[in-house]
Steps between C-alpha positions, in 0.01 A plus 500: 500500500437123489539497123827693516644270767384187319640623168827586674514151647448337163746728325764458770502873569590644839193499721370782712259431783197710576715688752764583239785282627705441188635155440765608251783252466750765376849382601354205686467277196549132569762298319454181301663324796223636726235362266676163492506484882123533518436269202728228642342529842149471356597202283655327799197575716255355251710191426552430873139576595601788728323830543634744240447787742839404647650664190378844608789702638777305328632807317426771755632297796832436324518863389435627852755260649764630257411864559730706721327839460281660765159649439174408334611543137712181479216302659252650255730418208537134601125458547419678174749290305323182604152649456581567136594132445172383652306760300657373177410145596147601595449673163635202305284249687192720479546519123546123481187425702302762308605344167396154624161628619194548285167679515359570844804355671719760329264779613497360853880484513521864393252599774689295759828666403346848518364416845842378612662827383250701702555282807878523466487877472265537798711265712829670422352849525378408849843368594662823377247714688555303820852648515340845533745681275817338635766437231474124555145519359630501142713194571202330665292577194762346270533193723123461491483525120785250473319242712155562353640478145702187579203321655289587196774387262519167682123459463514576128804274462291216640205578274729513196661169598162328495389679183149558625257584223 
């Protein structure tokens, strides 16, 4: 399962956790404007020496504020739209750091990333399970994967910025 998840992460494919919660972006694809919001926020954070974690939620918060529909589906869609942006960023930065790494450091990075995937899945599976079958559990799972993915993307963004070898 680890290999499948890791390969999916690298290929940018939809991920499925060990509990089978699909993270399919379907109609929830982000726009180029969404990507630019996150990129601009990260650039501003780094240049002003502020925590880049303040960029998490920029897309989903604005989407939720503009949403007038009731129910869990619009919330899920807003969260998923932003998660996809962070996942794309994570994959790009992982590739960049991997290309800059050599030998044992490259192997260690791969192991660290596999460990992070397992931790993310376990964390978000627990959060989903804590809702005990309530419909909001799927939304909680998506929110969890958004935040876990964004935090990891920020970490990899920092590693890529310093071009550690």
